[in-house]
C-alpha positions in Angstrom: -8.5 1.0 69.2 -10.8 2.4 67.8 -10.0 4.8 64.5 -11.5 8.0 63.6 -10.9 10.2 60.8 -11.9 11.5 57.4 -12.2 9.1 54.5 -12.3 11.3 50.8 -13.7 10.3 47.9 -9.7 8.3 46.8 -10.0 6.0 49.4 -7.3 8.2 51.1 -7.4 8.6 55.2 -6.7 12.0 57.6 -7.1 13.6 60.0 -6.9 10.1 61.7 -6.9 9.7 66.0 -7.8 6.6 67.7 -9.2 6.1 71.5 -9.3 3.1 72.5 -11.9 1.4 73.2 -11.6 1.1 77.1 -11.9 5.1 77.0 -14.9 5.5 74.9 -15.9 3.1 77.1 -15.4 4.8 80.8 -17.9 7.7 79.1 -21.6 7.3 80.6 -23.4 8.0 77.0 -20.6 5.7 74.9 -20.2 8.6 72.1 -18.8 8.6 68.7 -17.4 11.2 68.1 -13.8 12.5 68.4 -14.1 15.9 69.5 -15.9 14.4 72.7 -12.4 13.1 73.5 -9.1 15.4 75.2 -5.8 14.5 74.0 -5.4 12.2 77.4 -8.2 10.6 76.0 -10.5 11.5 79.1 -14.6 12.6 77.6 -15.5 15.2 77.9 -19.2 15.1 79.5 -17.6 16.4 82.8 -16.6 20.3 80.6 -19.1 22.6 81.3 -19.4 24.6 77.8 -18.7 21.4 76.0 -21.8 19.7 78.2 -24.1 23.2 77.5 -23.3 22.3 73.7 -24.2 18.5 74.2 -27.8 19.5 75.9 -28.2 22.2 73.5 -27.2 20.6 70.0 -27.5 17.2 70.4 -31.2 16.9 73.0 -29.3 16.2 76.1 -31.0 16.7 78.9 -29.1 18.0 82.2 -30.8 15.0 84.2 -28.1 12.8 81.7 -25.5 13.9 83.2 -26.5 13.2 87.4 -23.8 11.8 89.4 -21.4 13.5 86.6 -19.9 16.1 88.4 -18.7 19.1 86.7 -14.7 19.8 85.8 -13.3 23.0 87.2 -12.7 25.6 83.6 -9.1 27.3 84.9 -8.8 30.3 82.1 
């Protein structure tokens, strides 16, 4: 398991979330950002809104997602 959280100056850790290394390894980009993973530990590379953010804010290209179909989003 990989543990993510906020480490404070006094040594306390809050906002802790653990994600299995297996789940991180299933992400085509091995992203180490806790918010990139859903509660079921699947990555958001197939989420159209999240993917657009990855392209705009993180510098990915659409071609980086070749072979990763988009998930249908139900409102």
